[in-house]
N, C-alpha and C positions, 0 to 999 in steps of 0.2 A: 751713312752706313747703317747696317742692321746686324744685330747679334741674335742668332738663334740660340735660345737658352732654356734651361730649367733652373729654378732657384734652389733645387736640392743638390745640384752637381758641384763637387769641389773644384772641378776643372773650370766650370763657368765662374765660380767665385774668384779664382785667380784673375780672370780677365776683368771682372767687375772691379776688383781692387786695383788692378793696373790702370784702368780707366780713371778711377777716382784719384789715385796718387799722381797721375800725369795730367790731370785737369781736362780730361776728354769725355767725361760722362755725358755731357750735353750733345756730343757729336754722334752719338750712337742710339738708334732706336732699338728697344728690346722687343724681341718677338718670342713670347713664351710658348713652349710646346710641351705636350705629354708624349714621351717616346721611351722606348726600351729596346734592348737587343732583339726581342722577339716580336716587336710591334713598332717598327720605325715610322715616325711621323713623316708625312709627305714633305713638309718644309725642311726637315733634316736631310732626307735623302736627296732632295734637289740641290742643297747647298754642299753636302758632303757625301760622296758616294759610299763612304764607309759607314754611314748612318749614325755618326756620333756627334755629340755636342761638346763644346760650343763650335759654331761656325760663324765667321764674320763675312757678311755679304757687303762687298765694296761697290762703290759707284763707278770706279775707274779701273776695274779689273775683276778677275774671277774671285769667287768666294775662297777664303783661306781657312785652314784648320791644321793641326789641333791647337790646344791651348798654348803650347810653347811657341808655335809659329805666330799665333795671334798676339801674344804679349810682346814678342820680339818686334813685330810690326808696329804695334801701338807705341812702344817705347821709342823706336826709331822715328816714328811720325812726330812725336812730341819732344824729342830730345830729352827724355826723362831721366836718363842715366841709371836705369834699373839693371842694365847689363854693362857694368863698368869694365873698360879695357884692362885696367890694372889687376883685376881679379876675375876675369871672364870665365876661366876654366873652373874655378871654385864655385862661382855663381851658377854656372850651368850644371855642374855635378850635383850641387845641393838641390837645384830645381828638379833634376832627374830623380834624385832620391825621394823627394817629396811626391813627385808624380807616381813613383813606384809604390809608395805607401797608399796613395789614392787608388791606383789600379787594383791592388790586392784587396783593399777594404771594400771597394765597389763590387768586386767579384764575390766577396762573402755576402754582401747585401743581396745581390742577384741570386745567389744560390738558394737562399731561403724565400725570396719573394717571387721568383719566376718558376722555380721547379715545383712539381707536386711533392708533397711531404715524403712520400715513399721513394722519391728519386734524389733527395738531398744527400750529398756525399760529404760526410763529416771529415773524412781524410783530406778532401780538397780544401775545406775551410781551414782546417788546422795548418795545412801547408801555406795557405795564403797569409794566415796570421803569423806564421813563423817569419815570413818575409817582412811583415810589418815590425815585428819585435827586433829583428836584426837591424833594420834601418833605424828604428828609434834608439837602439843602443849605440849605433854609430853616431847619431846626432848628439847624444849625451856625451859620448866619449871623445869625439873628434872635432865636432863642428861648433861648439859653443862660442868660441872666440869670433868666428865668422858671423854667427847669428847675432852676436852682440855688437857688431860693427855697423858701418853706414848702411842705410837702406838699399836693398837690391831685390831682384826678383826671386832669388833663392829663399830669402827670409819670408817673403809673401807666400810662396808656395808651401813652405813648411807650416806656416800658421794655418793655411787653408786645409792642409792634410790633417793636422791635429784637430782642427775644428770639425772635420768630417768624422773623425774617430769619436769625438764627443757626441755628434749628432746621431750616428748610426750604431756605434759599438761602445757606448759608454760603460756597459757592464764589464767589459774586458779590462778597464782601468789601466790605460796606457801610462799614466803618471807614476805608477808604483815602481820605485827604484830609480826614478829619473827626476830627481829634485830640480836640478839645474834647468832641464828642458821645460819642466812644468812651470817654473818661476818665469822663465823667458816667455813662454806662451801667454801666461797671465798678463804680462806687461804689454806684449806686442798686440794682443787681442783688443787692447784698449784704444788702438789707433782708430780714428773715425772711419777710415775706409774699411776696416775689419768689422767694426761694430754695426755698420749699416748694410753689411752683406752676409749676415748670419744665414746659414742654410735653412730652408723650410720646405715642407711638402706642398 
């Protein structure tokens, strides 16, 4: 199998951590690309018509995407237990919350990186950051017991989302007023699979 990826993407990081945690890293060849919403790499477009990464090219079927589909596939392939039946809806909701944080944070990044300076829309970025803060407050207020429980894909996704906030939006200081979440992140980020998948340009 081949994973079309960029090391800066938090969605890619989810997949890389899943591979590590389920013992499948050696089963996947990494195909690094430079791509963006306004300049889609050929390798990305051929694997995913939506032009997004990650995409997993399989030997026994069509390429699959997005990150949630890939991690579910990889977990099922390995019997990894990252989507436990006993708390599947909580795990999926937590993963969706983390993915929403990533979506909003990546949108802010693109707004300043891809638009000409005179076209940057501050109101759009403020609205995206409001989504992030609401989600972070929900994590702090409602999800700490789940985050502190047995390993699942929801936890991995949240750690990847918070890591991306540190990577691209550190000045916004997501930790302020969220002591429990910050302490959890510091502990979870020490897992080997998290430490070896730090985002980079």
